[in-house]
N, C-alpha and C positions, 0 to 999 in steps of 0.2 A: 166689669169683668162678670163672667158667668160663674156662679157659686152653687150650682145645682147638681154638683158631683155625686154620684150615687154613694150610698153609705150602707153596709160597710164593704163593699165589694173591691175597694181600692188595694192594691199591693203597695208595700212600702215604697218601692222603686217608682211606681206611678205617682204616689203621694209626694215624694222628694222632688221629683220633676216638676209637678204642678207648683209646689211651694216655691221652688228656685224660679220659675217663670213669673210668678206673682211678685217676688222680691225684686227681681230683675226690672220689671215695669215700674214698681213703686220708686225704686232708686233712681231710674232714669228720668221719671216725671219730676221728682224732687230736685234733681241735678239741673235738669233744664230750666226749671222755674223756681228760683230760691223763694218766691213769694207765694208759691202754691200751697193751699191748705186743703187737707184731705178730709172729705165729708162722709165716706162710706167705708170705713175699715171693719166695722163690728161684723158684718157679713162674712169678711174675709177670716177674721179670728174664729168664726163658728164653722168655716168650711171643713167638711170631713177630712181633707188632706192635710190641712193645717193642724188640726186636733190630733191626726194619727202621727204626724212627724213630731209634734210637741210631746206626746205621750212616750214616743220611743226615746226621745232625748232624756226625759225625765227618768225612764226605765234604765237607760244606760248609764246614768250618773251614780257614782259610788254612795251618794246619799239617798238613794232609792230604797236602801235597806233600813232607813230610819223612818219611823212614823211620825206624823203629826198628832194634833190633839185627839183625832178620831181613831188612832191606833192601827190605821191602815198602812201597810207597806206596798211597794210596787208588786212584791211577790204574792201578796194578799189579793190585789186587784186581778193579776194575771191568772192565778191558779184557782181563786175561789169565786171571785165575782164574775171574772170572764172580761176580756179586753174589749170585745165588741159591745158587750151590754154596758160596760163602764163608759165607753165613748159615746155611745148612743144616747144614754141617760144625760151625761154631761152636755151634750150638744142640745138636747131638747130643753134642759134647764136654762141654758144660756139664751136660746131663742125666745123661750118664754119669759125671760127677764126675771126668772126666780133664783137664779144662782146668786150665793152670798158667800163670801169667803169666811172661813172660821179663824179664830186667833191662832197666831203662831205659838209653837211650843218653845219656851225659853231654855236655852241650855248654855252655861257658862263654861268656856274652855280657856286654858292658858294662851296668853299672847306672848308669842316668842320674843326675846330680847327685851323684856320689860321688867325683869326682876320679880317675877311672881304675880304681875297684874293679869287680870282676865279680861276677855271680851265676851260680848253677848251674841249668841246665835239665835236667829228666830226660825224654827222648823215649821214650815207650812205643810199643810195636808197634801198628799199626792194629788188630789183633785184640784187644789188650788195651784199646785206647781204646774200642772198641765195647762191651765188656762193662762197663767203668767207666762209660760213658755210660748204659748200661741200668740199673746199680745207682743211678746218681744220679737218673734218672727215677722210680724207685720210693722212694728214701729221702727226697728232697728234699720232697715234699708233707708227709711225716709230721714232718720236722724243722722246716719252716716254721711249723708250728702252735704250736711251743714258743717261738718268738722274739717279742720284744716289738717294737712299732712303732719304737722308737728305735735298733734294730739295723740297720745298713745294709751291713756288710761282706760281700761275696762272697754276696749274696743275689739272687735273680732280680728283674730290673726295679729295682734299687736300685744307687746309687753312692755313693762317698765324697763326692762334691759335694753329694748330697742331705742328708747329715748336717751339712756346713758351712752349707748354706742354713737347717737347723734351728737352728743356733747363730744364725746372723743373726736369725731370728724370735724366738728366746728373748731375744736381747740387747736387742731393742726392747720387751721386756715384763719388765723390772726384774731379770732375771738378770744377775750380776756376774762370776761366775767360770767359767772353763773349766779342767777337769782334763785334761791332755794326757799320753798315755802311749804307749810304744812297746814291743812285745815283741821283743826282740832276736832275729835269726836265727829268726824264727817257723816257718818251714817246715822248716829244718834241725833244730830242736830238739823238735818235736812229739812227745810221749811216745805210743808205740803203745798202751801200757796204758791211758793216759788216753783215748785215742780209742775203744778198745774198751769201756771201762768206760761211756763216755757212750752209745755205740751200744746197749749192752745195757739202758740205761734205756727204750728204746722198741722195741728189736728182740730177739726170742728165737729167731728162725730161724737156727740154728747154720751153715747152708750159706751165708748171706748174711754172717754174721759171719766165717766162714772166708774168703770171697772178699775181703773188705775186708783181712783180715790178710794174705792171700797178696800182694795189690798192695803193701802197706806193706813186706813183707818180700822183695820181688822182687829187690832188689840193684842195683848201679849198674855199668855198663860204662864205664869211664872214657876219657877222650880219649887216654890213653896205652895203652889196650888192656888195663888191669888191671881185674879185678872185684872189687867191694866189697860187703860185707854191709851192710845198712840195719838198724840196731838202733833208730834214732830218726829222726824227720823223715818228710816226705813230698816227693816230687820236685816242684819249681815246673814248671808246665806240665802236670802231670797232671790229668785231668778230675775225678777225686775229690779231689784235694789242697785246693782251696778249701773243699770241703765238710768235709774232715778238719780244717781250721783252724777252721771254725766251730763244730764239735761241742764241743771243749773251751772255746772262748771263749765259748760260750753263758752260762757262769757269770758273765761280766763284767757282763751285763745282768740276768740272772736274781737275782743277789744284790745289785744296786744298790738304795740306798734309794728308796722309793717316794713318801715324803711330802715334797713341795715340791722335789723334784730331779728332773732329767731327765739322762739318760745316752746322748746319741747316739754310737753305736760305728761309726766309718767302716770299719774292717777291722782285723785282727790285726797288720797291718804297714803302716799307712798312713802317707803323707808328711805329717807334722805341720806342716811348714813352710807348706803350703798353707792352713792354718787360722788361722795367725798374723795375716796381715793382715786377715782377716775380723774376729777377735776384737778386734784392736787399734783398728781403724777404728770399731768399734761401741761402744767404751768398756769392754769386757769385759777382765778381767785372767785370764792364763793361769799355771797351774802346770804345769811339765813334770816327768816322772819316768821 
């Protein structure tokens, strides 16, 4: 693919069309050849169109008003630094291999339905979020080709509620049992080695693998001001974190028996209580573990 598109003369419409074209090709190649490994994705991540679309998605997210450890918000980037200068500098750092993620800023928020427990959010800098979004734009079409239709968690245009509706559908067609599981502290316990191993099954570009690893190892700046290393896990709230969870969890569906069984997977850490009323009302029996 030609990645020599001019910068910064692309309009958003042109950038989105270009990105969609790249994604379509990547997905088709990955679907046509399940054993294909992609060796030159880094130049696509650095493509001006990809970075522009990634930036606009980050800016449109409600979290854009929240700063990372550098104190910069999307508003600051747009109004003070300037969008074009910000993206041009970011691309130059990526191409020169001088880009390095900063630690995420820790923020504890209430965890609904847990009686006062809290969960940890990791807030990356705007700069890091844009690169993560660019990586996701290029990696997701490849990984989507490997998922089965019964997988719903953290996938585009799919929700946990869709998995529950599939259970309703199957309950009306003689299926009697639901196996319900929960991966404890999924995001906190994700194996970095496992994530990288899964990525290597499809990606051979060492520069992209290094980027993903750098984000996993970026560290955490705690609310108390202390800095901690990250040897396992991926920060909740990170753009790449849901993808990081789905990569190793792909084995939950890829190894499921195919004959006479269906395995809807809501997510790696779904709220199982929402499924129980559905299954009980339909006469299905549930086994939890």
